[in-house]
C-alpha positions in Angstrom: -0.2 -3.1 5.4 3.5 -3.0 4.7 4.2 -5.9 7.1 2.2 -8.2 9.3 3.1 -6.2 12.4 2.5 -2.7 10.9 0.2 -0.4 12.8 -1.2 1.3 9.8 -2.5 0.7 6.3 -0.4 2.4 3.6 -2.2 4.9 1.4 -1.0 5.3 -2.2 -1.0 8.5 -4.2 -3.7 8.4 -6.9 -1.6 10.8 -9.1 1.5 13.0 -9.0 1.6 15.8 -6.5 4.1 18.6 -5.9 4.3 19.7 -2.3 5.8 23.2 -2.5 8.9 24.1 -0.4 7.8 25.5 2.9 4.2 25.1 1.8 1.2 22.8 2.0 -1.1 20.8 -0.2 -4.5 19.1 0.2 -4.5 15.6 -1.5 -7.7 13.8 -2.3 -7.0 10.1 -1.9 -10.3 9.1 -3.7 -10.8 6.6 -0.8 -13.8 6.4 1.4 -14.5 3.9 4.2 -16.6 3.0 7.2 -14.6 2.8 10.4 -15.3 -0.1 12.8 -17.6 0.7 15.8 -15.9 2.7 18.5 -13.0 3.6 16.3 -11.7 6.5 14.3 -9.1 6.7 11.6 -5.9 8.7 12.0 -3.7 9.7 9.1 -0.1 9.6 10.1 3.1 10.3 8.3 5.3 7.4 7.1 8.6 7.6 9.0 10.8 7.6 5.9 9.0 10.6 4.2 8.9 12.5 7.5 12.6 12.0 8.2 14.1 12.1 4.7 11.9 14.9 3.2 10.6 16.7 6.3 7.0 16.1 5.2 4.4 16.3 8.0 0.7 15.5 8.2 -1.9 18.1 9.3 -5.3 17.4 10.7 -5.7 13.7 10.1 -8.8 12.6 12.1 -11.4 10.6 10.3 -14.6 10.4 12.3 -16.5 7.1 12.4 -19.6 8.8 10.8 -17.6 10.5 7.9 -18.4 8.9 4.6 -16.7 11.2 2.1 -13.3 10.9 0.3 -10.4 11.0 2.7 -8.2 14.1 2.1 -4.7 14.6 3.5 -3.0 17.8 4.4 0.7 17.7 3.9 3.2 20.3 5.1 6.7 20.5 3.5 9.1 21.8 6.1 12.0 21.8 3.7 13.4 24.5 1.4 12.9 22.4 -1.7 9.8 21.2 -3.5 8.9 17.5 -2.9 7.4 15.3 -5.6 5.0 12.5 -4.7 4.6 10.2 -7.7 1.4 8.2 -8.5 1.6 4.9 -6.6 3.9 6.2 -3.9 3.0 5.2 -0.4 2.9 8.7 1.2 0.9 8.4 4.4 -0.7 5.6 6.5 -4.1 5.1 8.0 -4.2 3.9 11.6 -7.5 2.7 13.1 -7.7 3.6 16.8 -10.2 2.7 19.4 -12.0 5.7 21.0 -13.6 6.0 24.4 -16.3 8.5 24.9 -16.2 9.4 28.6 -18.9 11.5 30.3 -17.9 15.1 30.5 -18.9 17.1 33.6 -18.8 20.9 33.6 -17.7 22.3 37.0 -17.1 25.7 38.4 -13.7 24.9 39.9 -11.1 22.1 39.6 -9.4 20.5 42.5 -5.8 21.6 43.0 -2.8 19.4 42.0 1.0 19.7 42.5 1.3 20.8 38.9 -1.8 23.0 38.6 -1.4 25.3 35.6 2.3 24.9 35.0 3.0 23.5 31.5 5.5 23.6 28.6 8.5 22.0 30.3 7.5 22.6 33.9 7.7 18.9 34.9 11.4 18.7 34.1 12.4 21.5 36.4 
């Protein structure tokens, strides 16, 4: 972790990678781990790389029963290529608790004030 109060564990680039402008890349971190019980891992962007270089993370869920190498999807939202150098901290792993509620299939849902209105409807 970068600091004692950090939410995530920094992940370092195992080698150099070029994230193409307006493109994407799949990076193999060569890291594998076992998540704690009732938890999953979430790959999140580091704020500096997201703000300064417009690099975003795609996907990012590591299930508790996954045992392979963690791979990271990066999207470059910028018009210039972005170089990640070996040893750079480029994403972070956040361990989050997960709850597994019982799911009940029903034929009809009860009505609410909001109902099916979405995408900005609560601000109007």
